[in-house]
Legacy VTK file of the C-alpha trace (Angstrom):
# vtk DataFile Version 3.0
C-alpha trace
ASCII
DATASET POLYDATA
POINTS 92 float
-15.932 38.493 20.954
-17.942 36.060 18.900
-16.153 33.095 17.328
-15.647 33.315 13.614
-16.633 30.181 11.697
-15.280 29.341 8.224
-18.259 27.806 6.454
-17.412 26.275 3.200
-19.720 26.249 0.225
-20.989 23.024 -1.403
-18.651 23.602 -4.325
-15.599 23.962 -1.997
-16.617 20.829 -0.178
-17.020 18.848 -3.415
-13.528 20.095 -4.661
-11.951 19.109 -1.400
-13.523 15.620 -1.484
-12.469 15.179 -5.120
-8.899 16.233 -4.326
-8.851 13.708 -1.410
-10.079 10.919 -3.681
-7.426 11.723 -6.330
-4.740 11.906 -3.737
-5.744 8.592 -2.202
-5.945 6.859 -5.542
-2.445 8.130 -6.449
-1.158 6.707 -3.140
-2.856 3.369 -3.685
-1.502 3.176 -7.198
2.018 3.929 -5.969
1.669 1.301 -3.268
0.544 -1.292 -5.789
3.425 -0.542 -8.146
5.917 -0.692 -5.162
4.458 -4.116 -4.113
5.050 -5.409 -7.608
8.673 -4.215 -7.346
9.066 -5.694 -3.887
7.802 -9.042 -5.274
10.363 -8.887 -8.103
13.215 -7.949 -5.771
12.229 -10.746 -3.257
12.455 -13.272 -6.155
15.834 -11.765 -7.200
17.500 -11.516 -3.795
15.752 -14.461 -2.135
12.803 -14.359 0.191
14.394 -16.020 3.219
17.836 -14.464 3.209
18.803 -12.255 6.087
18.858 -8.504 5.235
16.734 -8.863 2.101
14.012 -6.508 3.349
16.564 -3.862 4.473
18.270 -4.124 1.074
14.940 -3.703 -0.678
14.008 -0.703 1.490
17.321 1.065 0.676
16.906 0.328 -3.018
13.280 1.670 -3.087
14.042 4.562 -0.775
11.308 3.624 1.709
11.395 2.531 5.351
11.916 -1.091 6.311
8.536 -0.957 7.997
6.912 -0.157 4.703
8.789 -3.036 3.032
7.778 -5.426 5.864
4.086 -4.621 5.381
4.499 -4.933 1.608
6.155 -8.398 2.037
3.181 -9.533 4.265
0.720 -8.430 1.650
2.708 -10.039 -1.188
2.886 -13.356 0.757
-0.850 -13.236 1.487
-1.607 -12.586 -2.236
0.789 -15.380 -3.291
-0.957 -17.806 -0.888
-4.358 -16.802 -2.102
-3.384 -17.422 -5.696
-1.982 -20.853 -4.777
-4.982 -21.902 -2.649
-8.088 -20.123 -3.970
-10.505 -22.676 -2.345
-8.975 -22.158 1.161
-8.986 -18.412 0.624
-12.723 -18.491 -0.258
-13.431 -20.529 2.921
-11.629 -17.873 5.033
-13.941 -15.176 3.565
-17.030 -17.049 4.466
LINES 1 93
92 0 1 2 3 4 5 6 7 8 9 10 11 12 13 14 15 16 17 18 19 20 21 22 23 24 25 26 27 28 29 30 31 32 33 34 35 36 37 38 39 40 41 42 43 44 45 46 47 48 49 50 51 52 53 54 55 56 57 58 59 60 61 62 63 64 65 66 67 68 69 70 71 72 73 74 75 76 77 78 79 80 81 82 83 84 85 86 87 88 89 90 91
């Protein structure tokens, strides 16, 4: 029995790609907003206090791993803003 292939039309492929782009932009936007909230909560609860990241994760209803990654990104962005010349050197 020959294998049946599901070939998509160009229009279907374009719609799929557009949907993926929209979905990814929505996720990136949500992550950016969440990082802003993580930064605010870090300032509120203290960056170096034990249990802060777990508390933030519970409050934002995300995993501790997600908050840990967000904290790393927030710290990197803060450092970049404080040391722009050093950041540029790292890029070159």
